[in-house]
C-alpha positions in Angstrom: -1.6 20.0 6.6 -5.0 20.0 8.3 -7.5 17.6 6.6 -11.0 19.0 5.6 -14.0 18.2 7.8 -15.4 15.8 5.3 -12.2 13.8 5.2 -12.1 13.6 9.0 -15.7 12.3 9.1 -14.7 9.6 6.5 -11.8 8.5 8.7 -14.0 8.2 11.7 -16.5 6.0 9.8 -13.8 3.9 8.0 -14.2 0.8 10.1 -18.0 0.7 9.7 -17.7 1.4 6.0 -15.1 -1.4 5.6 -17.3 -4.0 7.3 -20.4 -3.0 5.3 -18.4 -2.8 2.0 -20.1 0.4 1.2 -17.2 2.1 -0.6 -16.1 -0.3 -3.3 -15.6 2.4 -5.9 -12.3 4.3 -6.6 -12.8 6.7 -3.8 -13.0 6.1 -0.1 -11.5 6.9 3.3 -7.9 7.9 3.7 -7.1 4.9 5.9 -8.6 1.5 6.9 -8.4 -0.7 9.9 -9.8 -4.1 10.6 -9.3 -6.7 13.3 -8.8 -10.3 12.1 -6.7 -13.2 13.3 -5.9 -11.4 16.6 -4.2 -8.6 14.7 -5.1 -5.0 13.9 -4.5 -4.6 10.1 -4.2 -0.9 9.3 -3.5 0.7 5.9 -3.1 4.3 4.8 -4.0 5.1 1.2 -1.4 6.6 -1.2 -2.1 10.2 -2.1 -1.8 11.6 -5.6 1.7 12.7 -6.6 3.9 10.2 -4.9 7.4 9.6 -6.4 7.6 7.5 -9.6 10.6 6.0 -11.3 9.8 7.4 -14.7 9.8 10.9 -13.3 13.5 10.6 -12.3 14.6 8.4 -15.2 14.4 11.4 -17.5 17.3 12.9 -15.7 19.6 10.0 -16.5 22.0 10.2 -19.4 20.5 8.8 -22.7 23.0 5.9 -22.7 23.1 5.3 -19.0 22.8 1.6 -17.9 20.2 2.6 -15.3 17.7 3.2 -18.1 17.8 -0.4 -19.3 17.8 -1.7 -15.7 14.7 0.3 -14.7 12.8 -0.7 -17.9 13.8 -4.3 -17.3 12.5 -4.2 -13.7 9.2 -2.6 -14.9 8.7 -5.3 -17.5 9.5 -8.1 -15.0 7.1 -6.5 -12.5 4.3 -6.3 -15.1 4.8 -10.1 -15.8 4.7 -10.9 -12.1 1.5 -8.9 -11.7 -0.1 -10.7 -14.6 0.8 -14.0 -13.0 -0.5 -12.9 -9.6 2.9 -12.7 -8.0 2.3 -9.4 -6.4 5.0 -9.6 -3.8 7.6 -10.0 -6.5 6.0 -7.1 -8.5 6.1 -4.7 -5.6 9.7 -5.6 -4.8 10.9 -4.9 -8.3 8.9 -1.7 -8.6 10.6 -0.5 -5.4 14.0 -1.4 -6.8 13.2 0.5 -10.0 12.3 3.6 -8.0 15.5 3.6 -6.0 17.6 2.9 -9.1 16.0 5.8 -11.0 16.4 8.1 -8.0 20.0 7.3 -7.6 20.9 7.1 -11.3 20.4 10.7 -12.3 23.3 12.3 -14.2 21.8 15.8 -13.8 19.7 17.2 -11.0 16.1 18.2 -11.6 14.8 21.7 -10.7 13.9 21.8 -7.0 10.3 22.4 -7.8 10.2 18.9 -9.4 10.9 17.4 -6.0 8.2 19.5 -4.2 5.2 17.5 -5.5 6.3 14.0 -4.3 7.6 15.6 -1.1 4.2 17.2 -0.6 2.6 13.8 -1.2 4.7 12.4 1.6 3.4 15.1 3.9 -0.2 14.3 2.9 0.5 10.6 3.7 2.0 11.5 7.0 -1.1 13.6 7.9 -3.4 10.7 7.0 -1.3 8.4 9.2 -1.4 10.9 12.1 -5.2 11.1 11.9 -5.5 7.3 12.0 -3.1 7.2 15.0 -5.4 9.7 16.8 -8.0 7.0 16.8 -6.0 4.0 18.1 -2.6 2.5 18.9 -1.0 0.9 15.8 2.8 0.4 16.4 3.6 -0.6 12.8 2.0 2.5 11.5 3.6 4.7 14.1 7.0 3.3 13.1 6.3 4.0 9.5 5.1 7.5 10.2 8.3 8.3 12.1 10.5 7.0 9.3 8.5 8.8 6.5 8.4 12.1 8.4 12.1 12.0 9.1 12.9 11.4 5.5 10.6 14.1 4.4 12.3 16.6 6.8 15.7 15.5 5.6 14.7 16.0 2.0 13.6 19.5 2.8 16.9 20.2 4.5 18.8 18.8 1.4 16.7 21.0 -0.9 17.5 24.1 1.3 21.2 23.2 1.1 21.0 22.9 -2.7 21.5 19.1 -2.8 18.6 18.2 -5.0 19.9 14.7 -5.8 20.0 13.8 -2.1 16.5 15.1 -1.7 15.2 12.9 -4.6 16.7 9.8 -3.0 15.3 10.6 0.4 11.9 11.2 -1.1 12.1 7.8 -2.9 13.0 6.0 0.3 10.2 7.7 2.2 7.8 6.7 -0.5 8.7 3.1 -0.3 8.4 3.2 3.5 5.0 4.7 3.2 3.9 2.0 0.7 4.8 -0.7 3.3 1.7 0.6 5.1 -0.4 1.0 2.0 -3.5 -1.2 1.2 -1.5 -3.3 -1.3 1.3 -4.2 1.1 -1.0 -4.7 4.1 -3.3 -6.8 1.9 -0.4 -9.0 0.9 0.6 -9.6 4.5 -3.0 -10.3 5.5 -3.3 -12.7 2.6 -0.1 -14.5 3.7 -1.5 -14.8 7.2 -4.9 -16.1 6.0 -3.3 -18.6 3.6 -1.1 -20.0 6.4 -4.2 -20.3 8.6 -6.1 -22.0 5.8 -3.3 -24.6 5.3 -3.4 -25.4 9.0 -7.2 -25.5 9.1 -7.6 -28.1 6.4 -11.0 -29.1 5.1 -14.4 -27.8 6.1 -17.2 -25.5 5.0 -15.5 -22.4 6.3 -12.2 -23.4 4.8 -13.8 -23.8 1.4 -15.5 -20.4 1.6 -12.2 -18.8 2.8 -10.3 -20.4 -0.1 -12.7 -18.8 -2.6 -12.4 -15.4 -0.9 -8.6 -15.6 -0.9 -8.6 -16.5 -4.6 -10.8 -13.4 -5.2 -8.5 -11.3 -3.0 -5.4 -12.2 -5.0 -7.3 -11.5 -8.3 -8.3 -8.1 -6.8 -4.7 -7.2 -5.9 -3.5 -8.1 -9.4 -6.2 -5.9 -10.9 -5.3 -3.0 -8.6 -8.4 -3.2 -6.4 -6.5 -3.4 -3.2 -9.2 -2.2 -0.9 -11.8 -4.9 -1.9 -9.0 -7.5 -1.8 -8.1 -6.4 1.8 -11.7 -6.8 2.8 -12.0 -10.3 1.3 -8.9 -11.4 3.0 -10.3 -10.1 6.3 -13.5 -12.0 5.8 -11.5 -15.1 5.0 -9.4 -14.8 8.1 -12.6 -14.3 10.2 -14.1 -17.4 8.7 -11.1 -19.4 9.5 -11.2 -18.3 13.1 -14.9 -19.1 13.4 -16.3 -22.6 14.4 -18.0 -24.5 11.6 -21.7 -23.7 11.3 -23.5 -25.9 8.8 -25.8 -23.8 6.6 -23.9 -20.6 7.3 -23.3 -18.7 4.0 -21.0 -15.9 3.0 -23.0 -12.9 2.0 -23.2 -12.7 -1.8 -22.0 -9.1 -1.7 -18.7 -10.3 -0.2 -18.2 -13.3 -2.5 -15.5 -13.0 -5.2 -16.7 -11.6 -8.5 
């Protein structure tokens, strides 16, 4: 659907806002892009209403094994988040969503599928707007996959196959999340941490280490946008020559 004028303006300003760290609150642009380490890191924020495991789990039989399996995955994911193992947490949360979507013993009313399906469409619109401003192959691939699954889910609903539509929406949601701030931030962190290990000692390395520690804390706390920025700054520091006396701005230091 067309985005409002204000949203389009926010998208156009997103790179400048990210560099200046001007939008650290809960709201901000619909997508972010930064260049660091010779790579364009682009993320599209998740709209309200995306598919959730608990929404589909209610349609499983009361004694169905899938209920215990999904609850177990959520508990394990929560422990992984608390320990800072965000990659594990995301993987288990994705498994829980697919299990819940595929483990229904009765089909929900079609209108229950429309909200997460509409959220996929909003995500696709946000991705298209970002792609209008640059060439981002990873995002383009994700958009193609998400849009195809959304279209297939609509076709399944029209054919009366609600269960198939739910599973398609779940798979589309997980594909969209691969280009979300959390997943992109984790890939950026992995790149920066590998670069830090290769860089060794030095003033920039010490500052980058502090920024990366703060970035991981931010991801664990759910502040993926600030974490992404800190990882970008760390990677930029690791690519820069040592400059004695150079300081990271206090606004960017981990808090």
